C-alpha positions in Angstrom: 0.0 0.0 0.0 1.4 3.4 -1.0 0.5 6.2 1.4 1.3 9.1 -0.9 -2.1 9.1 -2.8 -3.9 8.9 0.5 -2.0 11.8 2.0 -2.7 13.9 -1.1 -6.4 13.1 -0.8 -6.4 14.0 2.9 -4.8 17.3 2.1 -7.6 17.9 -0.5 -10.3 17.0 2.0 -8.7 19.3 4.6 -8.6 22.2 2.1 -12.1 21.5 1.0 -13.7 21.6 4.4 -11.3 24.1 6.0 -11.4 26.8 3.4 -15.1 26.7 2.8 -15.6 26.8 6.6 -13.3 29.8 6.9 -15.2 31.6 4.1 -18.5 31.0 5.9 -17.1 32.0 9.4 -15.7 35.2 8.0 -18.8 36.0 5.9 -21.3 35.4 8.6 -19.2 37.3 11.2 -18.9 40.4 8.9 -22.7 40.3 8.3 -23.5 39.7 12.0 -21.3 42.7 13.0 -23.3 44.9 10.7 -26.5 43.5 12.2 -25.5 44.5 15.7 -25.1 48.1 14.6 -28.2 48.1 12.5 -30.4 46.7 15.3 -29.7 49.8 17.4 -31.6 51.8 14.7 -34.1 49.3 13.5 -34.7 46.5 16.0 -37.9 45.5 14.2 -35.8 44.4 11.2 -34.1 41.6 13.1 -35.7 38.9 10.9 -34.1 40.5 7.8 -30.8 40.9 9.5 -30.7 37.2 10.7 -31.4 35.9 7.2 -28.7 38.1 5.6 -26.2 37.2 8.3 -26.8 33.5 7.9 -26.6 33.5 4.1 -22.8 33.3 3.8 -22.9 30.1 5.9 -23.9 28.0 2.9 -20.3 27.8 1.6 -19.2 25.8 4.6 -22.2 23.5 4.0 -21.0 23.0 0.4 -17.6 22.0 1.7 -19.1 19.5 4.2 -21.3 18.0 1.5 -18.3 17.8 -0.8 -16.6 15.6 1.7 -19.4 13.2 1.5 -19.2 13.2 -2.3 -15.5 12.2 -2.1 -15.6 10.1 1.1 -15.8 6.7 -0.6 -12.5 7.3 -2.5 -10.5 7.7 0.7 -9.4 4.1 1.1 -6.0 2.5 1.4 -6.4 1.4 -2.3 -6.7 4.9 -3.6 -4.7 5.6 -6.8 -2.5 8.6 -7.4 -5.0 9.9 -10.0 -7.8 9.7 -7.5 -5.7 11.4 -4.8 -4.9 14.2 -7.2 -8.6 14.5 -8.2 -9.6 14.8 -4.6 -6.9 17.4 -4.1 -7.8 19.4 -7.2 -11.6 19.3 -6.4 -10.9 20.2 -2.8 -8.8 23.1 -3.7 -11.3 24.4 -6.3 -14.3 24.3 -4.0 -12.2 25.4 -1.0 -11.0 28.5 -2.6 -14.3 29.3 -4.3 -16.1 28.9 -0.9 -13.5 31.0 0.9 -13.7 34.0 -1.4 -17.4 33.8 -2.2 -18.2 33.4 1.5 -16.1 36.4 2.4 -17.5 38.6 -0.3 -21.0 37.5 0.2 -20.7 38.5 3.8 -19.6 42.0 2.7 -22.6 42.3 0.3 -24.9 41.2 3.1 -23.3 43.6 5.6 -23.9 46.5 3.1 -27.5 45.4 2.7 -27.9 45.2 6.5 -26.5 48.7 6.8 -28.9 50.0 4.2 -32.0 48.3 5.8 -30.8 49.7 9.2 -30.9 53.2 7.6 -34.5 52.7 6.8 -34.4 51.5 3.2 -36.9 48.8 2.2 -34.5 46.7 0.1 -34.6 43.2 1.6 -35.8 41.4 -1.6 -33.3 43.2 -3.8 -30.5 42.7 -1.3 -31.1 38.9 -1.3 -30.8 38.9 -5.1 -27.5 40.8 -5.0 -26.2 38.6 -2.2 -26.8 35.4 -4.2 -24.4 36.5 -7.0 -21.1 35.7 -5.1 -22.7 32.3 -4.0 -23.1 31.3 -7.7 -19.4 30.6 -7.9 -19.4 28.3 -4.9 -22.3 26.5 -6.5 -20.4 26.2 -9.8 -17.4 24.8 -7.9 -19.6 22.4 -6.0 -21.1 21.2 -9.3 -17.6 20.8 -10.7 -16.8 18.5 -7.7 -19.5 16.2 -8.9 -18.0 16.2 -12.4 -14.5 15.5 -11.0 -15.9 12.7 -8.8 -17.6 11.2 -11.9 -14.2 10.9 -13.7 -12.5 9.1 -10.8 
């Protein structure tokens, strides 16, 4: 049994789950900080604030789901090609989730600030906040395609 492909795959899984989780943690924290300030002015808008604060958390869920897509490849019999595929897919979704989560959090924070200032923009804000998420979704879909070739 050669351990190199298994190590490469474990690095891929670590990047997959770790980077998407970091993107979600940063994005939700940025939006939540904006919510704290906005609630001082508009406590009645808490429902809108909580939805917008939670939205960047989906990237971490994509990373966790990605682990389940790749999990059955992580065996002592894994080939180098499979290990490289897990690493590549993990890196792709990890980076997409990191950056889309961070920037989605900023879009959500701006939306929260605007709602806190009295603007009725929740629906339009949700549409704008979904744009950065699209790239995490594309990377997640790509992980399915990579898994299909392995």
